[in-house]
C-alpha positions as CSV (number, residue, x, y, z in Angstrom):
1,M,63.1,54.8,130.9
2,T,60.0,54.6,133.1
3,L,58.4,52.8,135.8
4,L,54.9,51.3,134.6
5,A,52.3,48.9,135.7
6,L,51.8,45.8,133.9
7,D,48.4,46.8,132.1
8,E,50.0,50.0,131.0
9,L,53.0,48.0,129.5
10,V,50.3,45.5,127.9
11,V,48.9,48.7,125.9
12,L,52.3,49.7,125.1
13,R,53.3,46.3,123.9
14,E,50.6,46.1,121.2
15,G,52.2,49.1,119.6
16,W,55.6,47.8,119.7
17,R,54.5,44.7,117.9
18,E,52.9,46.6,115.3
19,Q,56.1,48.8,114.6
20,G,57.9,45.2,114.6
21,L,59.9,46.2,117.6
22,R,61.9,43.4,119.3
23,L,61.1,43.4,122.9
24,V,63.5,41.6,125.5
25,L,62.5,40.8,129.1
26,T,64.4,39.9,132.3
27,N,63.4,39.8,135.7
28,G,65.1,39.7,139.2
29,V,65.6,41.4,142.5
30,F,68.4,43.7,141.6
31,D,69.4,44.4,145.1
32,L,72.5,46.4,145.5
33,L,73.0,47.0,141.9
34,H,76.6,46.1,140.9
35,A,78.7,45.8,137.6
36,G,77.6,42.4,137.1
37,H,73.8,43.7,136.9
38,V,75.1,46.4,134.6
39,G,76.8,44.5,132.4
40,Y,74.0,41.9,132.1
41,L,71.5,44.7,131.4
42,Q,73.7,46.0,128.8
43,Q,74.1,42.7,127.0
44,A,70.3,42.2,127.2
45,R,69.4,45.3,125.9
46,A,71.7,44.9,123.0
47,L,69.7,41.7,121.9
48,G,66.7,43.8,121.1
49,D,64.9,47.2,120.6
50,L,63.6,47.7,124.0
51,L,64.3,46.3,127.5
52,V,61.8,45.7,130.1
53,V,62.9,44.6,133.5
54,A,60.3,43.0,135.7
55,L,61.5,43.8,139.3
56,N,60.7,41.4,142.4
57,S,58.7,43.4,144.8
58,D,59.9,43.6,148.4
59,A,57.4,40.8,149.6
60,S,58.4,38.6,146.7
61,T,62.1,39.2,147.4
62,R,61.6,38.2,151.1
63,A,59.8,34.9,150.0
64,L,62.7,34.1,147.6
65,K,65.7,35.4,149.5
66,G,64.8,35.4,153.2
67,P,63.5,37.9,155.9
68,A,66.8,40.0,155.7
69,R,66.5,40.8,152.1
70,P,66.0,43.1,150.1
71,I,68.5,45.4,151.7
72,T,67.3,48.2,149.0
73,P,63.3,48.8,149.0
74,E,61.4,48.1,145.7
75,A,61.1,51.8,145.2
76,D,64.8,52.7,145.4
77,R,65.8,49.6,143.3
78,A,63.4,50.8,140.7
79,A,64.6,54.3,140.5
80,V,68.1,53.0,140.0
81,L,67.0,50.6,137.3
82,V,65.0,53.4,135.5
83,A,68.0,55.6,135.5
84,L,70.0,53.1,133.5
85,R,70.3,53.9,129.7
86,A,70.1,50.3,129.0
87,V,66.7,49.7,130.7
88,D,63.6,51.3,128.9
89,Y,61.0,50.2,131.4
90,V,60.5,48.8,134.8
91,L,57.6,47.1,136.4
92,I,57.4,45.7,140.0
93,F,55.8,42.3,140.3
94,E,54.4,40.8,143.6
95,A,54.6,36.9,142.8
96,P,57.7,34.7,143.3
97,T,58.1,34.3,139.5
98,A,57.3,36.6,136.6
99,E,55.2,34.0,134.7
100,V,52.2,36.5,134.7
101,V,54.2,39.0,133.5
102,V,55.9,36.8,130.7
103,A,52.4,35.5,129.7
104,A,51.1,39.2,129.7
105,L,53.9,40.7,127.6
106,R,55.0,37.8,125.6
107,P,58.4,39.2,124.8
108,D,60.4,38.1,121.7
109,L,63.2,37.4,123.9
110,Y,63.3,36.2,127.5
111,V,66.8,36.8,129.1
112,K,68.3,35.3,132.2
113,G,71.8,34.8,133.7
114,G,73.8,31.7,132.8
115,D,73.3,30.6,136.6
116,Y,69.8,29.4,135.3
117,A,71.4,27.0,132.9
118,G,70.5,23.2,133.1
119,G,72.9,20.4,133.7
120,D,74.2,20.8,130.3
121,G,75.0,24.4,130.7
122,A,73.4,25.5,127.3
123,L,69.6,25.3,127.9
124,P,67.8,26.8,130.7
125,D,66.7,24.8,134.0
126,L,62.9,24.7,133.3
127,D,62.3,23.6,136.9
128,R,64.1,26.9,138.2
129,L,62.8,28.9,135.2
130,P,59.2,28.4,134.7
131,E,59.0,31.7,132.7
132,A,61.1,30.0,130.0
133,R,58.6,27.3,129.4
134,I,55.9,29.9,128.8
135,V,58.2,31.7,126.3
136,L,59.0,28.4,124.4
137,G,55.4,27.5,124.5
138,Y,54.3,30.5,122.3
139,G,57.5,30.4,120.1
140,G,59.5,33.2,121.7
141,A,63.1,32.7,122.5
142,V,65.2,32.2,125.7
143,R,68.7,33.3,126.1
144,L,71.0,32.8,129.0
145,L,73.8,35.2,129.2
146,P,77.1,34.5,130.9
147,Y,77.2,34.8,134.5
148,A,79.9,37.2,135.8
149,Q,81.6,35.2,138.4
150,G,82.3,36.8,141.8
151,R,79.8,39.5,140.8
152,S,76.8,38.7,143.0
153,T,74.6,40.6,145.5
154,S,75.2,37.9,148.0
155,A,79.0,37.9,147.5
156,L,78.7,42.0,148.0
157,I,76.7,41.6,151.1
158,A,79.4,38.9,152.5
159,R,82.1,41.2,151.8
160,I,80.3,44.2,153.6
161,V,79.6,42.0,156.7
162,Q,83.1,40.7,156.9
163,G,84.6,44.1,156.5
164,H,82.5,45.5,159.2
165,R,83.2,42.2,161.6
166,E,87.0,42.4,161.5
167,P,88.8,44.7,163.9
168,G,90.1,47.9,162.4
169,A,88.2,47.1,158.9
170,G,87.2,49.9,156.9
171,N,89.4,52.6,155.0
172,S,91.7,54.7,156.5
173,S,89.7,57.8,156.6
174,E,87.6,56.1,159.3
175,A,90.8,56.2,161.7
176,G,90.3,58.4,164.7
177,R,86.6,58.4,164.7
178,G,85.9,55.9,167.4
179,S,82.4,54.3,167.4
180,R,80.8,57.2,165.8
181,P,78.7,56.2,162.8
182,D,79.8,57.0,159.2
183,T,77.3,59.7,157.9
184,S,79.1,60.6,155.0
185,L,77.5,60.0,151.6
């Protein structure tokens, strides 16, 4: 469970290929890691011998999600991912898509969430998932995992914002504190 650069992973990938190890690759922002993310990564890892997570940098996240994202800086997001048992390696990439990562590592299996399905629901939407085109082009496999309804970072952010906007929102331990900020961990 290590954070590495792409060139380091390319060197390791040759050894994995020689050993006959099946590489699974996924990518994403993974901002405010939640149970949906964890379950997804566990499912992805179960499909191969090694799981590499390509993590969008802060700049690429802003380009994809807007100026208010990410909530959590890339170094922190990477540290959390590296700590997960299901994740073998993490790399941070700067581009809006992971096409360069996919082309360099040539995973045996590329995995994304079911929210990337095309109109029929079974195949990936190649317009929204250009990485899949690359994988299919060299004979690799693409797998869409079931999307965990209601388990998204956007929904989590919306609940947090809503909770802080409503009068009296928060848990009962906040009662009587007035306007002091909550500094507890």
